C-alpha positions as CSV (number, residue, x, y, z in Angstrom):
1,X,2.7,-54.0,-14.9
2,X,5.8,-54.5,-16.9
3,X,4.1,-54.2,-20.2
4,X,2.6,-50.8,-19.2
5,X,6.0,-49.4,-17.9
6,X,8.0,-50.5,-21.0
7,X,5.5,-49.5,-23.6
8,X,4.5,-46.2,-22.0
9,X,8.2,-45.3,-21.9
10,X,8.7,-46.4,-25.4
11,X,5.9,-44.5,-26.9
12,X,6.1,-41.3,-24.7
13,X,3.3,-41.4,-22.1
14,X,1.4,-39.6,-20.8
15,X,-0.6,-39.3,-23.9
16,X,-2.9,-36.3,-24.7
17,X,-6.6,-37.3,-24.9
18,X,-7.5,-37.2,-28.6
19,X,-11.2,-36.4,-28.0
20,X,-13.1,-33.5,-26.4
21,X,-16.6,-34.7,-27.2
22,X,-19.4,-34.9,-24.6
23,X,-20.6,-38.3,-23.7
24,X,-23.6,-38.4,-26.1
25,X,-21.4,-37.3,-29.1
26,X,-18.7,-39.8,-28.1
27,X,-21.3,-42.6,-27.8
28,X,-22.5,-41.8,-31.4
29,X,-18.9,-41.5,-32.6
30,X,-17.9,-44.8,-31.0
31,X,-20.8,-46.6,-32.7
32,X,-19.7,-45.1,-36.1
33,X,-16.1,-46.2,-35.5
34,X,-16.9,-50.0,-35.1
35,X,-14.8,-51.9,-37.7
36,X,-14.1,-48.6,-39.6
37,X,-10.9,-46.7,-40.3
38,X,-10.6,-43.6,-38.1
39,X,-10.6,-41.3,-41.2
40,X,-13.8,-42.7,-42.5
41,X,-15.6,-42.7,-39.2
42,X,-14.5,-39.1,-38.6
43,X,-15.8,-38.2,-42.0
44,X,-19.2,-40.0,-41.4
45,X,-19.5,-38.1,-38.0
46,X,-18.7,-34.7,-39.5
47,X,-21.3,-35.2,-42.4
48,X,-23.9,-36.3,-39.9
49,X,-23.5,-33.4,-37.5
50,X,-23.1,-30.8,-40.3
51,X,-26.5,-31.8,-41.8
52,X,-28.2,-32.6,-38.5
53,X,-26.7,-30.4,-35.8
54,X,-28.7,-31.7,-32.9
55,X,-29.1,-35.3,-31.7
56,X,-32.8,-34.7,-31.6
57,X,-32.7,-34.1,-35.4
58,X,-30.7,-37.2,-35.9
59,X,-33.1,-39.2,-33.7
60,X,-36.1,-38.0,-35.7
61,X,-34.8,-37.8,-39.3
62,X,-35.7,-40.4,-41.8
63,X,-33.4,-43.5,-41.4
64,X,-32.5,-43.3,-45.0
65,X,-31.2,-39.8,-44.7
66,X,-29.0,-40.8,-41.6
67,X,-27.7,-43.8,-43.6
68,X,-26.7,-41.7,-46.5
69,X,-25.0,-39.2,-44.2
70,X,-22.9,-41.8,-42.5
71,X,-22.1,-43.7,-45.7
72,X,-18.2,-43.4,-45.3
73,X,-18.4,-45.8,-42.4
74,X,-18.8,-49.6,-42.7
75,X,-22.4,-51.0,-42.5
76,X,-24.3,-47.6,-42.6
77,X,-27.4,-49.5,-43.1
78,X,-27.0,-51.2,-39.7
79,X,-25.5,-48.2,-37.8
80,X,-28.1,-45.7,-38.9
81,X,-31.1,-47.5,-37.3
82,X,-28.9,-48.5,-34.3
83,X,-27.9,-44.8,-33.6
84,X,-31.5,-43.8,-33.8
85,X,-32.6,-46.6,-31.5
86,X,-30.0,-45.5,-29.0
87,X,-31.1,-41.9,-29.1
88,X,-34.8,-43.0,-28.8
89,X,-34.0,-45.2,-25.8
90,X,-32.0,-42.4,-24.1
91,X,-34.9,-40.0,-24.6
92,X,-37.2,-42.5,-22.9
93,X,-34.7,-43.1,-20.0
94,X,-34.2,-39.4,-19.5
95,X,-37.9,-38.6,-19.0
96,X,-38.7,-37.7,-22.6
97,X,-35.8,-35.3,-23.2
98,X,-32.5,-36.1,-24.8
99,X,-30.8,-34.2,-22.2
100,X,-27.0,-34.0,-22.2
101,X,-26.8,-32.6,-18.4
102,X,-28.9,-35.5,-17.2
103,X,-27.0,-38.1,-19.2
104,X,-23.7,-36.6,-17.8
105,X,-25.1,-36.8,-14.3
106,X,-26.2,-40.4,-14.8
107,X,-22.8,-41.5,-16.1
108,X,-20.8,-39.5,-13.5
109,X,-22.9,-40.5,-10.4
110,X,-22.8,-44.3,-11.0
111,X,-19.6,-46.3,-10.3
112,X,-17.7,-47.1,-13.5
113,X,-18.9,-50.8,-13.7
114,X,-22.5,-49.8,-13.2
115,X,-22.2,-46.9,-15.7
116,X,-20.9,-49.4,-18.2
117,X,-23.7,-51.8,-17.5
118,X,-26.2,-48.9,-17.9
119,X,-24.7,-48.0,-21.4
120,X,-24.5,-51.7,-22.4
121,X,-28.3,-52.2,-22.1
122,X,-28.7,-49.6,-24.9
123,X,-29.4,-51.2,-28.4
124,X,-26.1,-52.6,-29.9
125,X,-23.7,-51.0,-27.4
126,X,-21.0,-53.4,-26.2
127,X,-18.0,-53.2,-23.8
128,X,-15.8,-51.3,-26.2
129,X,-18.5,-48.6,-26.9
130,X,-19.4,-48.3,-23.3
131,X,-15.7,-47.9,-22.2
132,X,-14.9,-45.4,-25.0
133,X,-17.9,-43.3,-24.0
134,X,-16.7,-43.0,-20.4
135,X,-13.0,-42.7,-21.1
136,X,-12.6,-40.8,-24.3
137,X,-15.4,-38.3,-23.6
138,X,-15.1,-35.2,-21.4
139,X,-16.3,-37.5,-18.5
140,X,-12.7,-38.9,-18.4
141,X,-13.7,-42.0,-16.4
142,X,-11.3,-44.9,-15.9
143,X,-12.9,-47.5,-18.2
144,X,-10.6,-49.3,-20.6
145,X,-11.6,-50.0,-24.1
146,X,-9.8,-52.8,-26.1
147,X,-9.3,-52.5,-29.8
148,X,-7.9,-55.2,-32.2
149,X,-4.3,-54.0,-31.7
150,X,-4.5,-53.9,-28.0
151,X,-6.2,-57.3,-28.0
152,X,-3.5,-58.8,-30.2
153,X,-0.7,-57.6,-28.1
154,X,-2.3,-58.8,-25.0
155,X,-2.8,-62.3,-26.4
156,X,0.8,-62.5,-27.6
157,X,2.1,-61.4,-24.2
158,X,-0.1,-64.1,-22.6
159,X,-2.2,-61.7,-20.7
160,X,-5.3,-63.3,-22.0
161,X,-5.8,-66.9,-23.5
162,X,-5.5,-67.4,-27.4
163,X,-9.3,-68.1,-27.8
164,X,-10.5,-65.1,-25.8
165,X,-12.4,-62.8,-28.1
166,X,-12.2,-59.0,-28.1
167,X,-15.4,-58.5,-26.3
168,X,-14.6,-61.0,-23.6
169,X,-11.2,-59.6,-23.1
170,X,-12.5,-56.3,-21.7
171,X,-13.4,-57.7,-18.3
172,X,-10.2,-59.9,-18.0
173,X,-7.8,-57.1,-19.0
174,X,-9.4,-54.5,-16.8
175,X,-9.2,-56.9,-13.9
176,X,-5.4,-56.8,-14.3
177,X,-5.2,-53.1,-13.8
178,X,-4.5,-51.5,-10.5
179,X,-7.8,-50.4,-8.9
180,X,-6.5,-47.0,-8.0
181,X,-5.5,-46.0,-11.5
182,X,-7.1,-42.8,-12.8
183,X,-8.4,-42.1,-16.3
184,X,-5.0,-40.9,-17.5
185,X,-3.3,-44.0,-16.5
186,X,-5.9,-46.2,-18.0
187,X,-5.9,-44.2,-21.2
188,X,-2.0,-44.4,-21.3
189,X,-2.3,-48.2,-21.0
190,X,-4.7,-48.5,-23.8
191,X,-2.8,-46.3,-26.1
192,X,0.6,-47.8,-25.4
193,X,-0.7,-51.3,-26.2
194,X,-2.5,-50.0,-29.3
195,X,0.6,-48.2,-30.6
196,X,2.7,-51.2,-30.1
197,X,0.2,-53.3,-32.1
198,X,0.4,-50.6,-34.9
199,X,4.1,-50.1,-34.9
200,X,5.7,-53.4,-33.9
201,X,3.4,-56.2,-33.0
202,X,1.9,-56.5,-36.5
203,X,-0.9,-59.0,-37.3
204,X,1.4,-60.5,-39.9
205,X,5.2,-60.7,-39.5
206,X,5.5,-59.0,-36.1
207,X,8.9,-57.2,-35.7
208,X,9.9,-59.3,-32.7
209,X,13.6,-58.6,-33.2
210,X,13.2,-55.0,-32.1
211,X,10.4,-55.5,-29.6
212,X,11.0,-54.2,-26.1
213,X,8.8,-57.0,-24.7
214,X,10.6,-59.9,-26.4
215,X,12.2,-61.3,-23.2
216,X,8.8,-61.8,-21.6
217,X,6.7,-62.5,-24.7
218,X,6.0,-66.2,-25.1
219,X,4.8,-65.7,-28.7
220,X,7.9,-63.7,-29.6
221,X,10.1,-66.4,-28.0
222,X,8.3,-69.1,-29.9
223,X,8.6,-67.2,-33.3
224,X,12.3,-66.4,-32.8
225,X,13.0,-70.0,-31.9
226,X,11.2,-71.2,-35.1
227,X,13.2,-68.8,-37.2
228,X,16.5,-69.9,-35.6
229,X,15.6,-73.6,-36.2
230,X,14.7,-72.8,-39.8
231,X,18.0,-71.0,-40.4
232,X,20.1,-73.8,-38.9
């Protein structure tokens, strides 16, 4: 893929995995991170795990206490009961124990699409959270999450249609990846497109003049053409 090759070269792939969390911890972290700045979701996660060191304690604590602990993230009043519902459902699925070894075995044994489907039947877990749990955690499985930056770059490059939402984009963008890619290659692809959205392909006023994808970007070509016509 041309975008993968150019953007990975530009931003210095391969990238080091940022997380060393186990899959259960990554699952909770991913829920906290939804529509939340990284620094705030990190603070919420740290406060939660410092006060309630085991996930059984988080599961069984008063919901108001969990909500207060995760207050730095957006919508703590929604995320606190959701996290507890996920932990309760996992306990039921894992024969009454919130067992990390059994969860790890479940998510490792299943093929990636099935592991994602299994996760996405948990309360409030969508494609981004399922992919993040598999890829970012110590499982290191090749499932690709799509964040807002990645989604914007993909749309502007014409990889997906202009009306395709972030959730729907996961299956479409993953289908474009080579089937033999390992977790590192999938992670590099995600990170490279995300970095490009953060550093060049801005939501407002994208820096098309210095974009390495300009020659193959229909949106960039259109914007540059409009600017040239306005200057004439």
